[in-house]
C-alpha positions in Angstrom: 23.8 5.4 -25.7 21.3 2.8 -24.3 21.7 1.3 -20.8 22.6 -2.0 -22.3 25.4 -0.5 -24.4 26.7 1.4 -21.5 26.9 -1.7 -19.3 28.6 -3.6 -22.1 31.2 -0.8 -22.6 31.8 -0.5 -18.9 30.7 3.1 -18.8 28.3 3.9 -16.0 24.9 5.2 -17.2 23.9 8.7 -16.4 21.6 9.0 -13.4 18.1 10.1 -13.9 17.4 13.8 -13.6 15.0 13.5 -10.6 16.5 10.3 -9.0 17.8 12.3 -6.0 14.4 14.0 -5.4 12.3 10.9 -5.8 9.3 10.9 -3.5 9.6 8.2 -0.8 6.6 6.7 0.9 6.4 7.8 4.5 4.8 6.1 7.4 1.7 7.9 8.3 0.8 8.6 11.9 -2.5 7.1 13.3 -3.9 10.6 13.4 -3.2 11.1 9.6 -4.7 7.7 8.8 -7.9 8.4 10.8 -8.9 11.2 8.5 -8.8 9.1 5.4 -11.9 7.7 3.7 -10.0 4.7 2.1 -6.7 3.2 2.8 -4.3 1.1 0.8 -3.6 -2.4 2.1 -0.1 -1.4 3.4 -1.5 1.7 5.2 -4.3 -0.4 6.7 -1.8 -3.0 7.9 0.4 -0.3 9.6 -2.7 1.1 11.3 -3.8 -2.2 12.8 -0.4 -3.9 13.3 -0.6 -6.6 10.8 1.5 -7.5 7.7 0.3 -6.8 4.3 -0.2 -10.4 3.3 -2.5 -10.9 6.2 -4.7 -7.9 5.2 -5.0 -9.4 1.6 -6.2 -12.7 3.2 -8.7 -10.8 5.3 -10.0 -9.1 2.3 -10.3 -12.3 0.4 -12.3 -13.8 3.4 -14.6 -10.8 3.5 -13.6 -9.7 6.9 -12.3 -6.4 5.5 -14.3 -4.5 2.8 -12.4 -3.2 -0.1 -13.0 -1.9 -3.7 -10.9 -2.2 -6.7 -9.8 1.0 -8.4 -9.3 0.3 -12.1 -7.1 3.3 -12.6 -3.6 2.6 -14.0 -2.1 -0.6 -15.3 -3.1 -2.9 -12.5 -5.6 -0.9 -10.5 -5.4 -0.6 -6.8 -7.3 -2.1 -3.9 -8.8 0.5 -1.5 -10.0 -0.6 1.9 -13.2 1.1 3.0 -13.4 -0.5 6.4 -11.8 1.7 9.0 -9.1 0.3 11.4 -11.4 1.1 14.3 -14.3 -0.9 12.7 -12.0 -3.9 12.1 -10.6 -3.9 15.7 -14.1 -3.6 17.0 -15.2 -6.6 15.0 -12.4 -8.7 16.6 -14.0 -8.2 19.9 -17.5 -9.4 18.6 -18.2 -13.2 19.0 -18.6 -15.1 15.7 -21.7 -17.1 15.1 
């Protein structure tokens, strides 16, 4: 029975076999983030205290270096600037 048929008949669909053991993303500690070569935008945002949208805007502006990984359906952006480098660049005067 498909999900659509189950919903139409009022019978609840069977849960997925591994639904209860699904891996949830955990918040990484600063020590765990420090050892990484590249970070995802959300991880970088957590490390520097910004929201994810701001991190994407900074990548588009060229203030944060990133590369696009073309693996998977959409690919992923990986940030190569370390949080320490980014925070240090905030202290430098812009010309």
